[in-house]
C-alpha positions in Angstrom: 1.8 -10.2 4.0 3.6 -11.8 1.0 0.3 -13.4 -0.1 -1.5 -10.1 0.2 1.1 -8.5 -2.1 0.7 -11.4 -4.6 -3.1 -10.7 -4.7 -2.5 -7.0 -5.2 -0.1 -7.7 -8.0 -2.7 -9.9 -9.7 -5.4 -7.3 -9.3 -3.6 -4.5 -11.0 -4.8 -3.1 -14.3 -3.4 -0.7 -16.8 -6.5 1.5 -16.2 -5.9 1.6 -12.4 -2.2 2.4 -12.9 -3.1 5.2 -15.4 -5.7 6.8 -13.1 -3.7 6.5 -9.8 -0.2 7.4 -10.8 1.4 6.9 -7.4 4.0 4.8 -5.6 3.3 3.5 -2.1 5.9 2.3 0.3 4.9 0.3 3.4 7.1 0.0 6.5 5.6 -3.0 8.3 6.4 -4.2 11.8 5.8 -7.6 13.2 5.6 -11.0 11.4 6.6 -10.7 7.7 7.4 -7.0 8.4 10.0 -4.9 6.5 9.7 -2.7 3.5 7.1 -3.5 0.8 5.7 -1.4 -2.1 3.0 -0.9 -4.6 4.0 0.9 -7.8 1.0 2.3 -9.6 3.1 4.7 -11.7 5.3 2.6 -14.1 3.8 0.7 -17.0 1.7 -2.3 -15.8 2.4 -1.5 -12.1 4.1 -3.8 -9.7 4.1 -4.8 -6.0 6.5 -6.7 -3.8 9.1 -6.8 -1.1 11.8 -4.2 -0.7 12.1 -0.5 -1.7 10.0 0.6 -4.8 11.9 0.9 -8.1 11.2 4.7 -8.0 10.9 7.2 -5.1 7.7 6.6 -3.2 5.0 9.4 -3.2 3.5 8.0 0.0 5.1 6.1 2.9 2.8 4.2 5.3 3.9 2.7 8.6 1.8 0.1 10.4 1.9 -3.4 11.8 1.8 -6.3 9.3 -1.3 -7.6 11.1 -3.2 -4.3 10.5 -2.0 -4.1 6.9 -3.5 -7.6 6.2 -6.7 -6.6 8.0 -6.9 -3.4 5.9 -6.4 -5.1 2.6 -8.9 -7.9 3.5 -11.6 -5.3 4.4 -11.6 -6.0 8.1 -10.0 -2.6 9.0 -11.0 0.7 7.4 -8.0 2.9 6.6 -9.6 5.8 8.5 -10.1 3.6 11.5 -6.4 2.6 11.4 -5.3 6.2 10.9 -7.3 7.9 13.7 -6.0 6.0 16.7 -2.4 6.1 15.3 -2.2 2.5 14.0 -1.4 3.9 10.6 1.2 6.6 10.0 1.2 8.3 6.6 3.9 10.5 5.2 3.7 12.2 1.8 0.7 12.9 -0.5 -2.4 12.4 1.6 -4.8 12.8 -1.4 -2.9 10.0 -3.2 -2.9 7.9 0.0 -6.7 8.1 0.1 -6.9 7.0 -3.5 -5.4 3.7 -2.5 -8.7 3.0 -0.7 -10.3 2.3 -4.1 -8.0 -0.7 -4.5 -9.2 -2.2 -1.1 
């Protein structure tokens, strides 16, 4: 999980932050679980462990194993959401925009 967030941090661009304008909080269970975030609202963007620096627009709950599968392209977000492996609270349109980053 930590490595995935390092990759996400490295993949951020000013353009992506400007066009997304959202803060995502992940509540992960299992190995390396806990609270993680991706901030695509503040200048430059950021990602890491803990609560986001500003209030999250979207909170996603899932297992850490499914999170890694989703961000490595082995699990489509819709395929995680439909059977209940992924719980999304907040701005659903914004949540779907995160799919572009995958």
